[in-house]
C-alpha positions as CSV (number, residue, x, y, z in Angstrom):
1,X,126.5,53.4,166.1
2,X,126.2,53.5,169.8
3,X,122.9,52.8,171.6
4,X,122.9,56.5,172.6
5,X,123.2,57.7,169.0
6,X,120.5,60.2,167.9
7,X,120.1,61.5,164.4
8,X,118.6,64.8,163.2
9,X,115.8,63.8,160.7
10,X,114.5,66.6,158.6
11,X,111.1,66.3,156.9
12,X,111.8,69.3,154.6
13,X,111.6,73.0,155.1
14,X,107.8,73.3,154.7
15,X,106.5,75.5,157.5
16,X,103.3,77.3,158.5
17,X,105.0,80.2,160.2
18,X,107.0,82.9,158.6
19,X,109.8,83.8,161.0
20,X,111.8,86.8,159.7
21,X,114.9,85.2,161.2
22,X,114.3,81.8,159.6
23,X,117.5,79.7,159.8
24,X,116.4,77.3,156.9
25,X,118.2,77.4,153.6
26,X,115.3,78.3,151.4
27,X,116.4,75.7,148.8
28,X,113.4,74.8,146.6
29,X,114.5,71.1,146.4
30,X,114.5,70.9,150.2
31,X,111.0,72.4,150.7
32,X,108.8,69.2,150.7
33,X,110.4,65.8,150.8
34,X,108.0,63.0,149.6
35,X,106.4,60.9,152.3
36,X,107.6,57.6,150.6
37,X,111.1,59.0,150.6
38,X,110.9,59.9,154.2
39,X,109.7,56.3,155.1
40,X,112.7,55.0,153.1
41,X,115.0,57.3,155.1
42,X,113.6,56.0,158.4
43,X,114.4,52.4,157.2
44,X,117.9,53.6,156.3
45,X,118.5,55.1,159.7
46,X,117.3,51.9,161.4
47,X,119.7,49.9,159.2
48,X,122.6,52.2,160.3
49,X,121.9,51.4,164.0
50,X,120.0,54.6,164.8
51,X,117.3,54.0,167.4
52,X,116.2,57.6,168.2
53,X,115.8,60.6,166.0
54,X,114.9,64.3,166.3
55,X,112.1,65.0,163.8
56,X,112.5,68.6,162.5
57,X,111.7,70.8,159.6
58,X,110.7,73.5,158.7
59,X,107.7,72.6,160.8
60,X,107.4,68.8,160.9
61,X,103.7,68.8,161.8
62,X,103.0,70.9,158.7
63,X,104.3,68.1,156.4
64,X,101.4,66.0,155.0
65,X,103.3,62.9,155.8
66,X,103.9,63.7,159.4
67,X,101.6,60.9,160.8
68,X,102.7,58.2,158.4
69,X,106.4,59.0,159.3
70,X,106.1,59.0,163.1
71,X,103.8,55.9,162.9
72,X,106.5,54.2,160.9
73,X,109.2,55.2,163.4
74,X,107.0,53.6,166.1
75,X,106.6,50.4,164.0
76,X,110.4,50.2,163.7
77,X,110.8,50.7,167.4
78,X,112.5,54.1,167.1
79,X,111.9,56.7,169.8
80,X,111.8,60.3,168.6
81,X,111.9,63.9,169.7
82,X,110.4,66.9,167.9
83,X,111.7,70.3,167.1
84,X,108.6,72.4,166.5
85,X,107.1,75.9,166.4
86,X,104.2,74.5,168.6
87,X,101.5,75.6,166.2
88,X,99.6,72.3,166.1
89,X,100.5,70.1,169.1
90,X,97.8,71.7,171.1
91,X,95.1,70.3,168.7
92,X,92.8,67.8,170.4
93,X,94.6,64.6,171.5
94,X,97.6,65.4,169.2
95,X,100.2,65.5,172.0
96,X,98.8,62.4,173.6
97,X,98.9,60.5,170.3
98,X,102.5,61.6,169.7
99,X,103.4,60.4,173.2
100,X,101.8,57.0,172.4
101,X,103.9,56.8,169.2
102,X,107.2,57.2,171.0
103,X,107.7,61.0,171.4
104,X,110.3,61.5,174.1
105,X,110.8,65.3,174.2
106,X,109.6,68.4,172.5
107,X,111.8,71.4,171.7
108,X,109.2,74.2,171.2
109,X,110.1,77.7,169.8
110,X,108.8,80.5,172.0
111,X,110.7,83.8,171.7
112,X,108.7,86.1,174.0
113,X,105.7,85.9,176.3
114,X,104.5,89.3,175.1
115,X,101.9,88.2,172.5
116,X,102.5,90.9,169.9
117,X,106.3,90.5,170.1
118,X,106.1,86.7,170.0
119,X,103.8,86.8,167.0
120,X,106.2,89.2,165.1
121,X,109.3,87.1,165.9
122,X,107.6,83.8,165.0
123,X,105.9,85.1,161.9
124,X,102.4,84.3,163.1
125,X,99.4,85.9,164.7
126,X,98.2,86.6,168.3
127,X,96.1,83.4,167.8
128,X,99.3,81.6,166.8
129,X,101.1,82.8,169.9
130,X,98.2,81.4,172.1
131,X,98.5,78.1,170.2
132,X,102.2,77.8,171.2
133,X,101.3,78.3,174.8
134,X,98.5,75.7,174.6
135,X,100.7,73.2,172.9
136,X,103.3,73.4,175.7
137,X,100.6,72.8,178.2
138,X,99.2,69.8,176.3
139,X,102.6,68.3,175.8
140,X,103.3,68.5,179.5
141,X,99.9,67.0,180.3
142,X,100.8,64.1,178.0
143,X,104.0,63.5,180.0
144,X,106.3,64.8,177.3
145,X,109.3,66.9,178.6
146,X,109.5,70.3,177.0
147,X,112.5,72.5,176.2
148,X,111.6,76.1,175.3
149,X,113.7,77.4,172.5
150,X,114.0,81.2,172.8
151,X,116.2,83.0,170.2
152,X,117.5,86.4,171.3
153,X,116.4,89.3,169.1
154,X,116.3,93.1,169.4
155,X,112.6,92.9,170.0
156,X,113.1,91.0,173.2
157,X,116.2,92.7,174.6
158,X,115.9,93.7,178.2
159,X,113.1,91.2,178.9
160,X,114.8,87.9,179.4
161,X,114.5,87.8,183.1
162,X,110.8,88.5,182.8
163,X,110.6,85.7,180.2
164,X,112.2,83.3,182.6
165,X,109.9,84.3,185.4
166,X,106.9,84.0,183.1
167,X,107.8,80.5,182.0
168,X,108.3,79.5,185.7
169,X,104.8,81.0,186.5
170,X,103.1,79.2,183.6
171,X,104.8,75.8,183.8
172,X,107.2,75.7,186.8
173,X,110.3,73.5,186.8
174,X,108.6,71.1,184.3
175,X,110.2,73.0,181.4
176,X,113.8,73.7,180.5
177,X,114.5,77.2,179.0
178,X,117.2,77.5,176.3
179,X,118.4,81.0,175.3
180,X,119.9,81.1,171.9
181,X,122.3,83.6,170.4
182,X,121.0,83.9,166.8
183,X,122.6,82.5,163.7
184,X,122.7,84.6,160.5
185,X,123.5,81.6,158.3
186,X,119.9,80.9,157.0
187,X,117.6,82.7,154.6
188,X,116.5,85.1,157.4
189,X,120.1,86.1,158.3
190,X,119.7,89.7,157.1
191,X,116.8,90.5,159.4
192,X,117.7,93.5,161.5
193,X,116.2,91.9,164.6
194,X,119.1,89.4,164.9
195,X,121.9,91.9,164.2
196,X,123.3,91.5,167.7
197,X,126.6,91.5,169.5
198,X,127.3,89.4,172.5
199,X,128.2,92.4,174.5
200,X,124.7,93.8,173.9
201,X,123.0,90.8,175.4
202,X,125.4,89.9,178.3
203,X,123.7,91.8,181.0
204,X,120.3,90.5,179.9
205,X,121.6,86.9,179.9
206,X,123.0,87.3,183.4
207,X,119.7,88.7,184.7
208,X,117.9,85.7,183.2
209,X,120.4,83.3,184.8
210,X,119.8,85.0,188.2
211,X,116.0,84.7,187.8
212,X,116.3,81.0,186.8
213,X,118.5,80.2,189.8
214,X,116.1,82.0,192.2
215,X,113.1,80.1,190.8
216,X,114.7,76.7,190.4
217,X,114.2,76.7,186.7
218,X,116.8,74.9,184.5
219,X,118.4,77.4,182.0
220,X,120.8,76.4,179.2
221,X,122.3,78.3,176.3
222,X,123.0,77.7,172.7
223,X,125.8,79.6,170.8
224,X,126.7,81.4,174.0
225,X,130.3,81.0,175.3
226,X,130.6,81.1,179.1
227,X,132.6,84.3,179.0
228,X,129.7,86.1,177.4
229,X,127.7,85.6,180.6
230,X,130.6,85.6,183.0
231,X,129.5,82.2,184.4
232,X,131.9,79.3,184.5
233,X,129.0,76.9,185.1
234,X,126.9,78.1,182.1
235,X,125.7,75.0,180.2
236,X,126.1,75.7,176.5
237,X,123.9,73.4,174.4
238,X,124.8,73.2,170.7
239,X,123.2,70.5,168.5
240,X,125.3,67.8,170.0
241,X,124.2,69.1,173.4
242,X,120.6,68.0,172.7
243,X,122.0,64.5,172.5
244,X,122.1,64.5,168.7
245,X,125.2,62.7,167.4
246,X,124.4,62.6,163.7
247,X,122.7,64.5,160.9
248,X,121.0,62.8,158.0
249,X,121.8,64.8,154.9
250,X,118.4,66.2,153.9
251,X,118.6,66.5,150.1
252,X,119.4,62.9,149.3
253,X,119.0,61.1,152.6
254,X,121.8,58.7,152.0
255,X,124.6,60.1,154.2
256,X,125.0,60.4,158.0
257,X,127.4,63.1,159.3
258,X,128.8,63.5,162.8
259,X,127.3,66.5,164.4
260,X,130.4,67.5,166.3
261,X,132.3,67.6,163.0
262,X,129.7,69.9,161.5
263,X,129.8,72.2,164.5
264,X,133.6,72.3,164.4
265,X,133.4,73.3,160.7
266,X,131.2,76.4,161.3
267,X,132.5,77.6,164.7
268,X,135.9,79.0,165.7
269,X,137.7,80.4,168.7
270,X,139.3,83.8,169.4
271,X,143.0,83.9,169.8
272,X,142.6,84.7,173.5
273,X,140.6,81.5,174.0
274,X,143.8,79.5,174.1
275,X,144.3,80.8,177.6
276,X,140.8,79.9,178.8
277,X,140.4,76.9,181.2
278,X,136.9,76.2,179.7
279,X,137.9,75.9,176.1
280,X,137.4,72.1,176.0
281,X,133.8,72.6,177.0
282,X,133.1,75.6,174.9
283,X,131.7,75.4,171.3
284,X,133.3,78.7,170.3
285,X,131.3,81.1,168.2
286,X,130.4,81.3,164.6
287,X,133.4,81.9,162.4
288,X,131.4,84.5,160.4
289,X,130.8,86.4,163.7
290,X,134.5,86.6,164.4
291,X,135.2,87.8,160.9
292,X,132.5,90.5,161.2
293,X,133.1,91.8,164.7
294,X,136.5,90.6,165.9
295,X,137.3,89.0,169.2
296,X,137.6,91.8,171.7
297,X,134.4,90.7,173.5
298,X,135.8,87.3,174.5
299,X,138.1,87.1,177.5
300,X,139.4,83.9,179.1
301,X,137.7,82.7,182.4
């Protein structure tokens, strides 16, 4: 392992939200991993040379062993990030305590600033939406950098520029906004809200990029090839783009897999991509998407 290696560390798929587009597998055996087993896995990662992890779920803060796990990471000297729905990190002193225990960054899911739309996409309530906003503010106050994870859905089409402006108004350049083209691979893959084509969202993505540039807000993408937004400088962030280099297999916790190999397994390129000068920096698109919709949307830049 390199000093820069970062592993994705899943605490199980237990979650306190009910997102209709949930990307988790829904496997019963992966729902709740025992705390003692998670502590063993932290030791395993340390022994493999991993010095930083991304703690994820499900919702990691919903796991009953969340505090013992992150405290053990701190004892080992491992820094950690969190991938979260933001439901609990606004609780009194929680963000500050996480920062003291080595939290370096929070990736917080927020799919709309319209309360009712946000609540529907996130499978929560209006109170739950308010909790997400409060968590982001508390994390920033504790000195934890925040990346906002916004998955595109039919419920938010046409509003992305306003979303970017709203994030800038609430938190300024302290946050990074990531716009994500949805995956249909998980248990929520059949939800109509993520039945999207790249061509349907291209204009919206360009409007969001223009707003971000005007406001000085950092905007990145996930699962969005540069040709889909017509921007050669578009920064596409897949899992490896977060800095994660490895994935700890979550059912048994005994194998580390290279993230770039996993991405290469699931993604593919259209035939025309061979002519694109950006191919080496482009993650391609989901192979399942190409099978379903073809490649006419993708033109070389």
